[in-house]
C-alpha positions, -999 to +999 in steps of 0.1 A: -056+313+136-066+299+170-045+272+184-067+243+197-056+219+224-054+182+218-089+176+233-105+200+208-088+186+176-106+159+157-088+143+128-112+124+104-106+107+072-133+102+045-131+067+028-154+048+006-160+035-028-156+056-060-186+080-064-198+076-028-197+113-024-167+119-001-155+151-019-189+166-020-194+159+017-161+175+025-170+206+005-203+208+022-187+206+056-164+235+048-194+255+036-215+247+067-186+259+089-181+291+069-146+283+057-158+288+021-187+310+010-198+291-021-199+253-025-180+239-055-189+207-072-169+179-088-187+184-121-177+222-122-141+212-111-140+239-083-141+219-051-114+227-024-104+191-022-100+180-059-078+208-072-053+189-092-055+191-131-055+153-132-085+151-108-104+177-130-096+156-161-108+123-144-137+138-125-126+120-094-101+121-065-067+107-072-048+121-042-056+123-005-062+159+003-060+175+038-085+201+047-097+217+079-127+235+094-138+249+127-171+240+143-185+249+177-151+255+194-135+224+178-111+221+150-118+193+124-090+182+102-105+163+073-086+142+047-105+134+016-093+102+000-096+085-035-122+057-038-103+032-059-078+007-045-053+016-073-046+046-050-043+026-018-012+044-008-031+077-005-057+060+016-033+041+040-013+072+048-046+090+057-058+062+079-025+062+097-030+097+111-068+098+114-084+096+149-119+087+135-126+071+101-158+082+084-169+056+058-192+070+032-217+047+015-238+057-016-275+049-008-279+040-045-252+015-046-248+002-010-215-013+002-193-016-029-161-036-033-140-005-027-156-001+008-149-037+015-112-035+005-107-004+027-126-020+056-099-047+058-073-020+064-096-001+089-098-033+108-061-037+109-057-002+124-086-009+148-097+028+148-130+044+157-152+043+126-187+056+118-207+052+086-224+079+065-251+068+040-251+095+014-276+106-013-306+095+008-328+119-014-320+102-047-351+085-063-331+052-064-317+054-029-323+025-005-312+034+031-323+001+044-304-020+019-273+001+025-277-003+063-282-041+059-249-042+038-230-023+064-242-048+090-230-076+067-196-059+067-192-050+105-218-072+121-245-063+146-224-036+161-236-012+134-262+010+151-286+037+136-282+071+149-304+084+121-327+072+094-345+091+066-382+096+059-404+117+036-429+141+054-453+161+032-430+155+003-399+170+021-368+151+030-365+145+068-340+128+090-351+113+123-323+113+149-328+087+175-300+100+198-315+134+201-351+121+194-359+148+169-370+151+134-350+174+111-371+186+080-351+201+053-362+227+026-361+215-009-329+234-017-313+220+015-296+241+043-308+247+077-335+222+088-365+228+108-365+209+142-398+190+147-411+164+171-410+129+158-442+122+138-467+099+155-465+073+128-427+070+134-427+072+171-428+034+178-399+028+155-379+057+168-384+046+203-373+010+194-341+023+177-335+047+206-337+018+231-314-003+210-289+026+209-292+030+247-284-008+251-254-006+227-241+025+246-245+009+279-226-023+268-194-005+265-190+010+299-195-008+333-206+022+351-232+030+324-244-005+325-251-002+362-269+031+355-289+014+328-300-014+351-309+011+378-328+036+356-338+015+326-325+042+303-296+066+298-295+104+293-282+119+260-249+129+276-246+092+290-253+078+257-227+099+240-202+087+266-211+050+258-211+056+221-176+071+223-163+041+245-177+017+219-161+035+191-128+034+209-132-003+215-139-008+178-172-024+189-198+002+179-202+018+145-228+046+145-246+051+112-257+085+099-276+097+068-270+127+046-274+143+012-241+160+008-251+175-025-282+192-010-265+200+023-289+178+044-275+164+076-239+176+074-243+200+104-256+173+126-228+150+115-202+176+123-219+182+157-215+144+165-178+145+153-172+174+177-187+161+209-187+124+205-161+111+180-127+104+197-098+129+195-061+120+195-060+124+232-087+096+236-069+069+216-046+044+231-010+057+231+012+043+204+044+025+210+075+036+191+099+012+174+121+015+205+092+003+227+085+036+243+050+050+248+043+081+227+022+104+250-001+128+231+006+157+255+018+193+248+044+192+276+063+162+262+093+163+238+081+171+203+077+143+178+063+146+143+052+118+120+055+125+083+025+108+065+025+125+031+047+144+006+038+163-024+057+183-051+038+214-063+049+234-093+065+268-083+064+258-047+085+227-043+082+199-017+054+201+008+058+178+038+026+168+058+029+157+094+009+150+125+021+162+158+024+129+178+039+144+210+047+180+223+041+209+201+059+225+172+066+261+164+079+278+132+116+280+132+120+248+154+150+225+146+141+188+147+162+157+140+153+131+114+155+097+132+162+079+099+190+100+085+202+118+117+201+152+099+187+183+115+158+199+097+146+235+103+108+241+099+111+276+087+073+279+081+042+260+093+009+258+075-026+245+077-034+232+042-068+233+025-064+217-008-037+239-026-043+268-003-018+275+026-025+293+058+005+302+078+005+294+116+030+300+143+023+269+164+007+235+163-004+215+193-002+178+198-027+159+178-029+185+150-020+181+114+001+206+095+026+210+068+059+227+060+081+235+030+114+224+015+128+200+040+163+188+029+162+151+035+128+141+050+104+117+033+071+100+040+072+076+070+100+096+087+099+108+123+112+143+133+121+146+169+134+171+194+171+170+198+182+147+227+149+129+227+153+102+199+122+083+189+111+064+158+073+062+151+062+030+136+059+034+097+030+028+073+033-006+057+025-003+020+013-033-001+035-048-027+031-037-063+005-056-083+015-044-118+050-041-132+063-024-163+097-018-177+100+020-182+125+040-203+126+075-217+116+077-255+146+101-259+177+085-246+193+119-233+163+122-210+169+090-191+184+109-161+156+133-160+131+104-160+148+088-131+146+121-111+108+124-120+102+088-109+120+095-076+096+124-070+066+104-078+078+076-055+083+102-027+047+113-032+034+078-034+055+050-019+033+023-035+051+033-067+084+014-067+114+020-090+142-006-092+169-011-117+175-047-125+211-054-137+200-090-145+171-079-168+190-046-178+157-027-173+143-002-150+112-017-135+083+003-123+058-013-099+024+001-091-011-009-080-029-014-113-035-001-148-053+030-136-024+038-112+000+034-141-021+058-162-018+084-136+019+080-134+022+083-171+000+114-170+023+129-143+054+123-163+039+140-195+020+169-179+041+177-148+076+167-159+073+171-196+086+135-203+075+109-228+081+075-213+078+041-228+062+012-207+067-022-219+063-058-205+093-065-183+116-094-190+112-124-166+141-133-143+145-169-153+171-192-138+190-220-154+200-253-138+207-290-146+188-322-142+215-349-143+253-352-140+278-347-168+315-345-173+336-325-196+372-315-203+386-285-222+421-277-233+431-241-238+461-236-258+474-203-274+507-195-288+516-162-303+553-157-298+570-156-264+550-170-235+517-186-245+487-198-227+480-234-216+455-250-194+434-282-193+406-289-170+385-320-163+353-315-143+321-333-133+290-313-125+257-324-108+225-309-096+228-296-060+201-298-034+200-292+004+213-321+024+227-342-005+255-366+004+291-358-005+302-370-040+316-405-043+347-417-062+367-386-057+395-375-034+379-345-017+407-321-010+387-289-005+351-276-006+336-242-011+298-234-006+290-202-024+257-185-017+248-169-050+236-133-050+206-143-072+197-173-051+208-209-048+243-223-045+275-232-063+294-260-044+330-262-057+352-292-049+389-295-053+395-332-062+430-328-078+454-356-070+491-357-077+495-319-083+484-321-120+470-286-114+487-262-090+464-251-061+469-215-070+449-219-103+418-233-087+403-199-079+407-190-115+388-221-126+361-211-102+361-175-116+355-189-151+327-211-138+311-180-121+313-160-153+293-186-172+268-188-142+262-151-145+250-156-181+237-191-188+241-208-221+203-213-227+189-177-223+216-157-207+199-162-173+216-168-140+226-204-133+219-218-098+221-250-077+251-268-092+280-286-077+313-289-095+341-315-090+375-305-106+393-338-107+420-337-133+438-316-158+473-304-170+494-273-168+526-261-184+556-248-163+559-217-186+527-211-204+502-219-176+486-188-159+455-177-142+438-164-174+444-196-191+427-217-164+399-193-161+391-198-198+395-236-196+372-237-165+346-216-182+346-237-215+346-270-195+317-259-173+297-247-203+302-279-222+293-300-192+262-279-185+248-283-220+252-321-216+236-322-182+200-319-193+198-281-187+164-268-175+150-233-172+135-223-139+107-196-138+097-175-108+064-187-093+042-161-074+018-170-046-014-154-059-043-147-035-076-137-052-106-125-033-137-129-055-175-129-051-189-164-050-209-160-082-178-151-102-155-179-090-160-200-120-149-175-146-119-164-124-108-201-120-110-207-157-089-177-164-063-188-137-061-223-152-053-206-186-024-190-169-008-222-157-020-216-121-022-244-096-050-239-071-035-246-036-066-239-016-100-222-014-113-204+017-146-184+023-152-152+040-188-138+039-200-137+002-164-140-010-142-169-019-104-167-014-085-185-040-048-193-033-027-202-062+008-208-075+011-189-108+041-184-130+051-146-130+053-147-168+015-153-167+005-125-145+013-097-169-019-077-174-037-097-148-049-066-129-069-053-159-082-088-168-094-095-133-112-062-131-128-068-164-140-104-154-155-092-121-166-056-128-139-045-103-154-066-075-123-089-070-089-081-056-056-098-055-022-098-040+010-117-049+042-127-032+073-146-044+069-183-037+098-202-055+116-211-087+101-241-106+109-259-138+095-244-169+074-269-192+093-283-221+073-264-247+077-232-230+115-238-225+119-246-262+101-213-272+122-192-249+156-208-259+146-203-296 
């Protein structure tokens, strides 16, 4: 295969809502370029992109799939992504390595919530973006409505390159950059190039002039030419459009019918000679603060953006060459682990098909097999030239489940399978909570969870059980209390004896030192689960030897690790040990540990113990017309609304919601809003549980 230089490699990613036609458009582009001889369809389950059994079963993309094609002396790497935000990890990894983002909009549905969610991420990456309005030939298509909604999304910087018309019953596309009319045969394919019809000339001229002005705005030299000549040539317009895309201030809009192969060739031509390449983008900064130059003659650096595990093949690692070039057999160092990896083979991937290559230039996307210790987000660099490329930041999990194998003997096998699923999709998180004694799986929603369950069953042959996770409550006290406990045990020979008197109080930051005690020592212990234990030695007269105080503290800590109300961790308590007794023969460490534990437990139960629950800061983005039903639901979940903001046609609700009330919220919100609302959560604080809830939990 020909090796292209960095100026002739274009990396594009298709994003857009579910059913916008991304997979069909990718298939059509491969067909147009001659990479495939026959176009597959999603319905027939034979597209290059959606090759996985799970995607065939669902009839939609679940994984981001790298493809490639060659067109007019350019190589175009295409990544086809899922359309649902449950699979946002697949989308983000693709956005990270794309040079140009192609946002596909269904002309029947316009800009849907999926597109709006993805747009927020596109904005954060600030990458060149163009829009493609698909299915323009559908009877219910509305190009103008779709364009108006795109403008609502990106503002007046959306500019028409094309618009559709019907001419003698045939589908046509008028291109106001080239000022031509493309008339397509009914079955699609190669169009007939015609002059713009007279009845469209005025509109086409108007849109052409608007495009000229938009192009000129992005380059001072072009602006001077525009003032001088009153117009720009086609090449000058391309230059201005490219500058505007690079500035993230101009968003060209095209129209196609991917299913009928109408307009895809022209779109590919624009991607070739206008859309920015890796060499055009502003160079990235490494974590070390160095500029990563996209040049072939620089030290090699690869960024790993995706990992998959294929049956009978093993681990496939996808990367983008960020600097230098890579050859089969190269040895590169993993900046995270420090281990050297040998890239025995290099491939260009088209779905599940692998095409071996000997070399890949800077800016290109490729894959290799069976690396020992390299994961998604890793950097592989040339020995002696250390560098770390900034990682992809993935969102926190929105849905959590406790997961276990149905057959106890398969627990280890389940853990290994979940590790592989996490390596493929870092938005899947796996943690074991010693506190809850559960393995907790985090993901992006119920649909995401269903795909994980499918993978476990069909790929790894495992039956797993997913249940509601326990809540990590905390226990504390609301008032002071005193207690004393005498431990006495005699069983022949040396016995056990210890007596401990203590007072306990609620602790808070900045509180004054306790009064009425002789403070002889103080320990502030930051508890691993949050909060503090403040332990005071107030012993006077040597009634308890100093060497037994650590044992008393150990006894207290044992109780704090399993509180008397629900077995949850105790936090934010201060203890004053002020009196007691010991025996010259029978007293020992174990006796004082037992006495300290019992005295603390008794005092705790007398100090008006309270349960604390984790509160999440919940942010919900919801269409204005649906705010009422969402707020009603939130109030039923004991949420406190902390603020409401507006953005476009959406309201942003910020709430404090108990974690216990968020179970199943992803599914419920989708049902309430037809999938048009999104949410995110972050830990906020521990707060007191209402009395009735505490009684239920303690019972």
